[in-house]
Backbone atoms as SQL, in Angstrom:
CREATE TABLE atoms (id INTEGER PRIMARY KEY, chain TEXT, resi INTEGER, resn TEXT, atom TEXT, x REAL, y REAL, z REAL);
INSERT INTO atoms VALUES
  (1, 'A', 1, 'ALA', 'N', -10.718, -0.448, -10.863),
  (2, 'A', 1, 'ALA', 'CA', -9.441, -0.333, -10.423),
  (3, 'A', 1, 'ALA', 'C', -8.679, 1.070, -10.565),
  (4, 'A', 2, 'LYS', 'N', -9.498, 1.956, -11.445),
  (5, 'A', 2, 'LYS', 'CA', -9.181, 3.288, -11.912),
  (6, 'A', 2, 'LYS', 'C', -9.380, 4.074, -10.588),
  (7, 'A', 3, 'GLU', 'N', -11.154, 4.010, -10.064),
  (8, 'A', 3, 'GLU', 'CA', -11.770, 4.596, -8.797),
  (9, 'A', 3, 'GLU', 'C', -10.907, 3.886, -7.600),
  (10, 'A', 4, 'VAL', 'N', -10.819, 2.779, -7.304),
  (11, 'A', 4, 'VAL', 'CA', -9.546, 2.891, -6.257),
  (12, 'A', 4, 'VAL', 'C', -8.128, 3.550, -6.715),
  (13, 'A', 5, 'LEU', 'N', -7.381, 3.845, -7.403),
  (14, 'A', 5, 'LEU', 'CA', -6.372, 3.925, -7.669),
  (15, 'A', 5, 'LEU', 'C', -6.192, 5.598, -7.348),
  (16, 'A', 6, 'GLN', 'N', -7.267, 5.986, -8.094),
  (17, 'A', 6, 'GLN', 'CA', -7.784, 7.427, -7.967),
  (18, 'A', 6, 'GLN', 'C', -7.984, 7.770, -6.726),
  (19, 'A', 7, 'LYS', 'N', -8.624, 6.934, -5.777),
  (20, 'A', 7, 'LYS', 'CA', -9.187, 7.247, -4.416),
  (21, 'A', 7, 'LYS', 'C', -7.435, 7.461, -3.677),
  (22, 'A', 8, 'ALA', 'N', -6.728, 6.565, -4.024),
  (23, 'A', 8, 'ALA', 'CA', -5.326, 6.496, -3.203),
  (24, 'A', 8, 'ALA', 'C', -4.556, 7.872, -3.834),
  (25, 'A', 9, 'ILE', 'N', -4.775, 8.151, -4.976),
  (26, 'A', 9, 'ILE', 'CA', -4.246, 9.550, -5.287),
  (27, 'A', 9, 'ILE', 'C', -5.060, 10.617, -4.767),
  (28, 'A', 10, 'ASP', 'N', -6.255, 10.817, -4.485),
  (29, 'A', 10, 'ASP', 'CA', -6.817, 11.944, -4.083),
  (30, 'A', 10, 'ASP', 'C', -6.815, 12.010, -2.652),
  (31, 'A', 11, 'GLY', 'N', -6.224, 11.052, -2.064),
  (32, 'A', 11, 'GLY', 'CA', -5.974, 10.875, -0.277),
  (33, 'A', 11, 'GLY', 'C', -4.669, 11.086, -0.200),
  (34, 'A', 12, 'GLY', 'N', -3.591, 11.157, -0.995),
  (35, 'A', 12, 'GLY', 'CA', -2.535, 11.341, -1.074),
  (36, 'A', 12, 'GLY', 'C', -1.202, 10.297, -1.007),
  (37, 'A', 13, 'LEU', 'N', -1.848, 9.213, -0.999),
  (38, 'A', 13, 'LEU', 'CA', -0.800, 8.160, -0.914),
  (39, 'A', 13, 'LEU', 'C', -0.347, 7.742, -2.171),
  (40, 'A', 14, 'LEU', 'N', -1.066, 8.005, -3.365),
  (41, 'A', 14, 'LEU', 'CA', -0.087, 7.778, -4.505),
  (42, 'A', 14, 'LEU', 'C', -0.017, 9.046, -5.117),
  (43, 'A', 15, 'ASN', 'N', 1.007, 8.992, -6.582),
  (44, 'A', 15, 'ASN', 'CA', 1.263, 10.124, -6.975),
  (45, 'A', 15, 'ASN', 'C', 0.604, 9.724, -8.309),
  (46, 'A', 16, 'GLU', 'N', 0.440, 10.722, -9.286),
  (47, 'A', 16, 'GLU', 'CA', -0.242, 10.760, -10.509),
  (48, 'A', 16, 'GLU', 'C', 0.083, 9.520, -10.960),
  (49, 'A', 17, 'ASP', 'N', 1.587, 9.091, -11.111),
  (50, 'A', 17, 'ASP', 'CA', 2.120, 7.987, -11.843),
  (51, 'A', 17, 'ASP', 'C', 2.091, 6.539, -10.875),
  (52, 'A', 18, 'TYR', 'N', 1.194, 6.764, -9.579),
  (53, 'A', 18, 'TYR', 'CA', 1.123, 5.505, -8.877),
  (54, 'A', 18, 'TYR', 'C', 1.988, 5.026, -7.997),
  (55, 'A', 19, 'THR', 'N', 3.327, 5.641, -8.088),
  (56, 'A', 19, 'THR', 'CA', 4.194, 5.631, -7.182),
  (57, 'A', 19, 'THR', 'C', 3.849, 6.228, -5.640),
  (58, 'A', 20, 'THR', 'N', 4.503, 5.826, -4.728),
  (59, 'A', 20, 'THR', 'CA', 3.772, 6.142, -3.366),
  (60, 'A', 20, 'THR', 'C', 4.524, 7.705, -2.812),
  (61, 'A', 21, 'THR', 'N', 3.642, 8.361, -2.074),
  (62, 'A', 21, 'THR', 'CA', 4.124, 9.716, -1.484),
  (63, 'A', 21, 'THR', 'C', 4.748, 9.332, -0.536),
  (64, 'A', 22, 'GLU', 'N', 5.216, 10.453, 0.026),
  (65, 'A', 22, 'GLU', 'CA', 6.103, 10.317, 1.282),
  (66, 'A', 22, 'GLU', 'C', 5.261, 9.792, 2.466),
  (67, 'A', 23, 'LYS', 'N', 3.777, 9.978, 2.465),
  (68, 'A', 23, 'LYS', 'CA', 2.907, 9.336, 3.598),
  (69, 'A', 23, 'LYS', 'C', 3.301, 7.926, 3.568),
  (70, 'A', 24, 'VAL', 'N', 3.483, 7.313, 2.544),
  (71, 'A', 24, 'VAL', 'CA', 3.764, 5.637, 2.395),
  (72, 'A', 24, 'VAL', 'C', 5.352, 5.441, 2.166),
  (73, 'A', 25, 'SER', 'N', 6.274, 5.746, 3.133),
  (74, 'A', 25, 'SER', 'CA', 7.509, 5.601, 2.858),
  (75, 'A', 25, 'SER', 'C', 8.142, 4.248, 3.280),
  (76, 'A', 26, 'SER', 'N', 7.806, 3.529, 4.007),
  (77, 'A', 26, 'SER', 'CA', 8.431, 2.313, 4.693),
  (78, 'A', 26, 'SER', 'C', 7.923, 1.129, 4.076),
  (79, 'A', 27, 'ASN', 'N', 8.554, 0.247, 3.860),
  (80, 'A', 27, 'ASN', 'CA', 8.266, -0.955, 3.176),
  (81, 'A', 27, 'ASN', 'C', 6.768, -1.761, 3.911),
  (82, 'A', 28, 'ARG', 'N', 6.930, -1.510, 5.254),
  (83, 'A', 28, 'ARG', 'CA', 5.510, -1.717, 6.041),
  (84, 'A', 28, 'ARG', 'C', 4.226, -0.995, 5.403),
  (85, 'A', 29, 'LEU', 'N', 4.411, 0.142, 5.125),
  (86, 'A', 29, 'LEU', 'CA', 3.170, 1.200, 4.903),
  (87, 'A', 29, 'LEU', 'C', 2.955, 0.731, 3.257),
  (88, 'A', 30, 'LYS', 'N', 4.027, 0.439, 2.558),
  (89, 'A', 30, 'LYS', 'CA', 3.738, 0.112, 1.131),
  (90, 'A', 30, 'LYS', 'C', 3.254, -1.451, 1.157),
  (91, 'A', 31, 'ALA', 'N', 3.430, -2.509, 1.806),
  (92, 'A', 31, 'ALA', 'CA', 3.021, -3.803, 2.043),
  (93, 'A', 31, 'ALA', 'C', 1.614, -3.610, 2.323),
  (94, 'A', 32, 'LEU', 'N', 1.226, -2.806, 3.437),
  (95, 'A', 32, 'LEU', 'CA', -0.325, -2.946, 3.653),
  (96, 'A', 32, 'LEU', 'C', -1.134, -2.020, 2.650),
  (97, 'A', 33, 'LEU', 'N', -0.568, -0.939, 1.967),
  (98, 'A', 33, 'LEU', 'CA', -1.311, -0.360, 0.872),
  (99, 'A', 33, 'LEU', 'C', -1.550, -1.223, -0.243),
  (100, 'A', 34, 'ALA', 'N', -0.301, -2.139, -0.336),
  (101, 'A', 34, 'ALA', 'CA', -0.578, -3.020, -1.667),
  (102, 'A', 34, 'ALA', 'C', -1.763, -4.023, -1.303),
  (103, 'A', 35, 'ASP', 'N', -1.994, -4.632, 0.064),
  (104, 'A', 35, 'ASP', 'CA', -2.960, -5.592, 0.457),
  (105, 'A', 35, 'ASP', 'C', -4.311, -4.668, 0.392),
  (106, 'A', 36, 'ILE', 'N', -4.277, -3.600, 0.622),
  (107, 'A', 36, 'ILE', 'CA', -5.770, -2.950, 0.470),
  (108, 'A', 36, 'ILE', 'C', -5.838, -2.630, -0.764),
  (109, 'A', 37, 'LEU', 'N', -5.277, -2.248, -1.410),
  (110, 'A', 37, 'LEU', 'CA', -5.526, -2.030, -3.319),
  (111, 'A', 37, 'LEU', 'C', -5.621, -3.368, -3.902),
  (112, 'A', 38, 'ALA', 'N', -4.937, -4.116, -3.536),
  (113, 'A', 38, 'ALA', 'CA', -5.125, -5.472, -4.150),
  (114, 'A', 38, 'ALA', 'C', -6.085, -6.516, -3.831),
  (115, 'A', 39, 'ASP', 'N', -6.841, -6.297, -2.748),
  (116, 'A', 39, 'ASP', 'CA', -7.928, -6.751, -2.192),
  (117, 'A', 39, 'ASP', 'C', -9.126, -5.692, -2.825),
  (118, 'A', 40, 'LYS', 'N', -9.282, -4.493, -3.110),
  (119, 'A', 40, 'LYS', 'CA', -10.224, -3.790, -3.416),
  (120, 'A', 40, 'LYS', 'C', -10.439, -3.954, -4.824),
  (121, 'A', 41, 'ILE', 'N', -9.169, -4.413, -5.719),
  (122, 'A', 41, 'ILE', 'CA', -9.166, -4.564, -7.101),
  (123, 'A', 41, 'ILE', 'C', -9.299, -6.072, -7.536),
  (124, 'A', 42, 'GLY', 'N', -9.156, -6.417, -6.707),
  (125, 'A', 42, 'GLY', 'CA', -9.028, -8.043, -7.116),
  (126, 'A', 42, 'GLY', 'C', -7.788, -8.366, -7.545),
  (127, 'A', 43, 'ILE', 'N', -6.651, -8.081, -7.394),
  (128, 'A', 43, 'ILE', 'CA', -5.347, -8.364, -7.769),
  (129, 'A', 43, 'ILE', 'C', -4.768, -9.637, -6.631),
  (130, 'A', 44, 'LYS', 'N', -4.392, -10.775, -7.444),
  (131, 'A', 44, 'LYS', 'CA', -3.940, -12.028, -6.740),
  (132, 'A', 44, 'LYS', 'C', -2.421, -11.578, -6.520),
  (133, 'A', 45, 'ASP', 'N', -1.655, -11.427, -7.336),
  (134, 'A', 45, 'ASP', 'CA', -0.205, -11.459, -7.428),
  (135, 'A', 45, 'ASP', 'C', 0.229, -9.968, -6.855),
  (136, 'A', 46, 'LYS', 'N', -0.404, -9.374, -6.189),
  (137, 'A', 46, 'LYS', 'CA', 0.019, -7.916, -5.445),
  (138, 'A', 46, 'LYS', 'C', 1.487, -7.334, -5.349),
  (139, 'A', 47, 'TYR', 'N', 2.219, -8.181, -4.932),
  (140, 'A', 47, 'TYR', 'CA', 3.491, -7.605, -4.675),
  (141, 'A', 47, 'TYR', 'C', 4.270, -7.618, -6.088),
  (142, 'A', 48, 'LYS', 'N', 4.046, -8.419, -7.265),
  (143, 'A', 48, 'LYS', 'CA', 4.751, -8.296, -8.372),
  (144, 'A', 48, 'LYS', 'C', 3.927, -7.228, -9.241),
  (145, 'A', 49, 'ILE', 'N', 2.865, -6.732, -8.696),
  (146, 'A', 49, 'ILE', 'CA', 2.613, -5.775, -9.376),
  (147, 'A', 49, 'ILE', 'C', 2.908, -4.351, -9.028),
  (148, 'A', 50, 'PHE', 'N', 2.953, -4.188, -7.800),
  (149, 'A', 50, 'PHE', 'CA', 3.320, -2.841, -7.266),
  (150, 'A', 50, 'PHE', 'C', 4.473, -2.705, -6.637),
  (151, 'A', 51, 'ALA', 'N', 5.408, -4.058, -6.555),
  (152, 'A', 51, 'ALA', 'CA', 6.800, -3.695, -6.117),
  (153, 'A', 51, 'ALA', 'C', 7.648, -2.808, -7.026),
  (154, 'A', 52, 'PRO', 'N', 7.596, -3.271, -8.567),
  (155, 'A', 52, 'PRO', 'CA', 8.518, -2.428, -9.630),
  (156, 'A', 52, 'PRO', 'C', 7.989, -1.035, -9.472),
  (157, 'A', 53, 'ILE', 'N', 6.824, -0.704, -9.662),
  (158, 'A', 53, 'ILE', 'CA', 6.131, 0.446, -9.524),
  (159, 'A', 53, 'ILE', 'C', 6.797, 1.355, -8.384),
  (160, 'A', 54, 'TRP', 'N', 6.856, 0.615, -7.082),
  (161, 'A', 54, 'TRP', 'CA', 7.196, 1.469, -6.027),
  (162, 'A', 54, 'TRP', 'C', 8.684, 1.404, -5.732),
  (163, 'A', 55, 'GLY', 'N', 9.790, 1.087, -6.569),
  (164, 'A', 55, 'GLY', 'CA', 11.167, 1.366, -6.353),
  (165, 'A', 55, 'GLY', 'C', 11.462, -0.315, -5.067),
  (166, 'A', 56, 'VAL', 'N', 10.749, -1.128, -5.080),
  (167, 'A', 56, 'VAL', 'CA', 11.360, -2.358, -4.037),
  (168, 'A', 56, 'VAL', 'C', 11.007, -3.621, -4.631),
  (169, 'A', 57, 'SER', 'N', 11.527, -4.664, -3.890),
  (170, 'A', 57, 'SER', 'CA', 11.247, -5.999, -4.278),
  (171, 'A', 57, 'SER', 'C', 10.252, -6.621, -3.773),
  (172, 'A', 58, 'ALA', 'N', 9.550, -7.873, -4.682),
  (173, 'A', 58, 'ALA', 'CA', 8.436, -8.237, -3.909),
  (174, 'A', 58, 'ALA', 'C', 8.858, -8.893, -2.480),
  (175, 'A', 59, 'GLU', 'N', 10.034, -9.193, -2.594),
  (176, 'A', 59, 'GLU', 'CA', 10.081, -9.549, -0.924),
  (177, 'A', 59, 'GLU', 'C', 10.361, -8.928, -0.022),
  (178, 'A', 60, 'GLN', 'N', 10.953, -7.508, -0.241),
  (179, 'A', 60, 'GLN', 'CA', 10.883, -6.573, 0.730),
  (180, 'A', 60, 'GLN', 'C', 9.218, -6.403, 1.234),
  (181, 'A', 61, 'LEU', 'N', 8.345, -6.154, 0.434),
  (182, 'A', 61, 'LEU', 'CA', 7.015, -5.971, 0.530),
  (183, 'A', 61, 'LEU', 'C', 6.457, -7.292, 1.355),
  (184, 'A', 62, 'THR', 'N', 6.807, -8.367, 1.023),
  (185, 'A', 62, 'THR', 'CA', 6.638, -9.419, 2.088),
  (186, 'A', 62, 'THR', 'C', 7.018, -9.425, 3.401),
  (187, 'A', 63, 'ARG', 'N', 8.176, -9.074, 3.382),
  (188, 'A', 63, 'ARG', 'CA', 8.640, -8.832, 4.876),
  (189, 'A', 63, 'ARG', 'C', 8.319, -7.424, 5.336),
  (190, 'A', 64, 'GLY', 'N', 7.624, -6.591, 4.755),
  (191, 'A', 64, 'GLY', 'CA', 7.275, -5.552, 5.441),
  (192, 'A', 64, 'GLY', 'C', 5.757, -5.841, 5.779),
  (193, 'A', 65, 'ARG', 'N', 4.867, -6.710, 5.016),
  (194, 'A', 65, 'ARG', 'CA', 3.758, -7.239, 5.302),
  (195, 'A', 65, 'ARG', 'C', 3.876, -7.864, 6.766),
  (196, 'A', 66, 'SER', 'N', 4.858, -9.007, 7.071),
  (197, 'A', 66, 'SER', 'CA', 4.857, -9.701, 7.921),
  (198, 'A', 66, 'SER', 'C', 5.257, -9.070, 9.190),
  (199, 'A', 67, 'GLY', 'N', 5.965, -8.046, 8.949),
  (200, 'A', 67, 'GLY', 'CA', 6.537, -7.255, 9.933),
  (201, 'A', 67, 'GLY', 'C', 5.282, -6.399, 10.611),
  (202, 'A', 68, 'THR', 'N', 4.518, -5.749, 9.687),
  (203, 'A', 68, 'THR', 'CA', 3.504, -5.068, 10.275),
  (204, 'A', 68, 'THR', 'C', 2.357, -5.891, 10.796),
  (205, 'A', 69, 'LYS', 'N', 2.154, -7.146, 10.731),
  (206, 'A', 69, 'LYS', 'CA', 1.089, -8.000, 11.003),
  (207, 'A', 69, 'LYS', 'C', 1.397, -7.906, 12.484),
  (208, 'A', 70, 'GLU', 'N', 3.202, -8.797, 12.828),
  (209, 'A', 70, 'GLU', 'CA', 3.231, -9.003, 13.921),
  (210, 'A', 70, 'GLU', 'C', 3.696, -8.031, 15.105),
  (211, 'A', 71, 'ALA', 'N', 3.717, -6.843, 14.369),
  (212, 'A', 71, 'ALA', 'CA', 3.993, -5.708, 15.446),
  (213, 'A', 71, 'ALA', 'C', 2.758, -4.849, 15.471),
  (214, 'A', 72, 'GLY', 'N', 1.930, -5.165, 14.882),
  (215, 'A', 72, 'GLY', 'CA', 0.588, -4.257, 15.027),
  (216, 'A', 72, 'GLY', 'C', 0.679, -2.922, 14.226),
  (217, 'A', 73, 'ARG', 'N', 0.282, -2.059, 14.416),
  (218, 'A', 73, 'ARG', 'CA', 0.066, -0.835, 13.529),
  (219, 'A', 73, 'ARG', 'C', 1.415, -0.363, 13.680),
  (220, 'A', 74, 'ALA', 'N', 2.021, -0.057, 12.390),
  (221, 'A', 74, 'ALA', 'CA', 3.159, 1.020, 12.270),
  (222, 'A', 74, 'ALA', 'C', 3.001, 2.365, 12.180),
  (223, 'A', 75, 'GLY', 'N', 3.805, 3.241, 12.692),
  (224, 'A', 75, 'GLY', 'CA', 3.687, 4.505, 12.177),
  (225, 'A', 75, 'GLY', 'C', 3.144, 4.821, 11.060),
  (226, 'A', 76, 'GLY', 'N', 2.394, 5.399, 10.784),
  (227, 'A', 76, 'GLY', 'CA', 2.071, 6.135, 9.533),
  (228, 'A', 76, 'GLY', 'C', 0.647, 5.557, 9.044),
  (229, 'A', 77, 'GLN', 'N', 0.414, 4.556, 9.555),
  (230, 'A', 77, 'GLN', 'CA', -0.841, 3.483, 9.006),
  (231, 'A', 77, 'GLN', 'C', -1.814, 4.695, 9.165),
  (232, 'A', 78, 'GLU', 'N', -2.185, 5.303, 10.045),
  (233, 'A', 78, 'GLU', 'CA', -3.350, 6.294, 10.088),
  (234, 'A', 78, 'GLU', 'C', -3.938, 7.370, 8.597),
  (235, 'A', 79, 'PHE', 'N', -2.694, 7.173, 8.007),
  (236, 'A', 79, 'PHE', 'CA', -2.938, 7.685, 6.434),
  (237, 'A', 79, 'PHE', 'C', -3.675, 7.135, 5.782),
  (238, 'A', 80, 'ILE', 'N', -3.323, 5.781, 5.953),
  (239, 'A', 80, 'ILE', 'CA', -3.921, 4.676, 4.837),
  (240, 'A', 80, 'ILE', 'C', -5.221, 4.700, 5.265),
  (241, 'A', 81, 'PHE', 'N', -5.330, 4.305, 6.602),
  (242, 'A', 81, 'PHE', 'CA', -6.683, 3.822, 7.146),
  (243, 'A', 81, 'PHE', 'C', -7.786, 5.444, 6.860),
  (244, 'A', 82, 'GLU', 'N', -7.271, 6.195, 7.022),
  (245, 'A', 82, 'GLU', 'CA', -8.189, 7.373, 6.953),
  (246, 'A', 82, 'GLU', 'C', -9.143, 7.545, 5.225),
  (247, 'A', 83, 'VAL', 'N', -7.899, 7.120, 4.311),
  (248, 'A', 83, 'VAL', 'CA', -8.443, 6.778, 2.830),
  (249, 'A', 83, 'VAL', 'C', -9.411, 5.555, 3.004),
  (250, 'A', 84, 'PHE', 'N', -8.876, 4.596, 3.417),
  (251, 'A', 84, 'PHE', 'CA', -9.298, 3.339, 3.044),
  (252, 'A', 84, 'PHE', 'C', -10.158, 2.771, 4.550),
  (253, 'A', 85, 'PRO', 'N', -10.655, 3.427, 5.358),
  (254, 'A', 85, 'PRO', 'CA', -11.024, 2.922, 6.552),
  (255, 'A', 85, 'PRO', 'C', -11.561, 1.494, 7.029),
  (256, 'A', 86, 'ASP', 'N', -11.860, 0.912, 5.676),
  (257, 'A', 86, 'ASP', 'CA', -12.432, -0.621, 5.824),
  (258, 'A', 86, 'ASP', 'C', -11.513, -1.483, 5.398),
  (259, 'A', 87, 'GLY', 'N', -9.954, -1.037, 5.569),
  (260, 'A', 87, 'GLY', 'CA', -8.817, -1.675, 4.939),
  (261, 'A', 87, 'GLY', 'C', -8.444, -2.471, 6.415),
  (262, 'A', 88, 'GLU', 'N', -9.174, -2.031, 7.892),
  (263, 'A', 88, 'GLU', 'CA', -8.453, -2.622, 8.627),
  (264, 'A', 88, 'GLU', 'C', -8.324, -4.057, 9.222);
């Protein structure tokens, strides 16, 4: 888990305290990052884990995820996929 989170920090997606950077500012992007991190780490209840750290509700992340899914790629996703190219 530490390696995955450090990769997100090194890629400019997370700060040292695991909050999101300006590259991951929308709920859609936070939901996408939560999905990718949870898959790589093996977290089942991803929104309950990341939502409080990122200052949003689990419901906001869930809505963000469905919005991303329906609308295709949201602006800013390229930063996430540069760090986690196999996350698509």
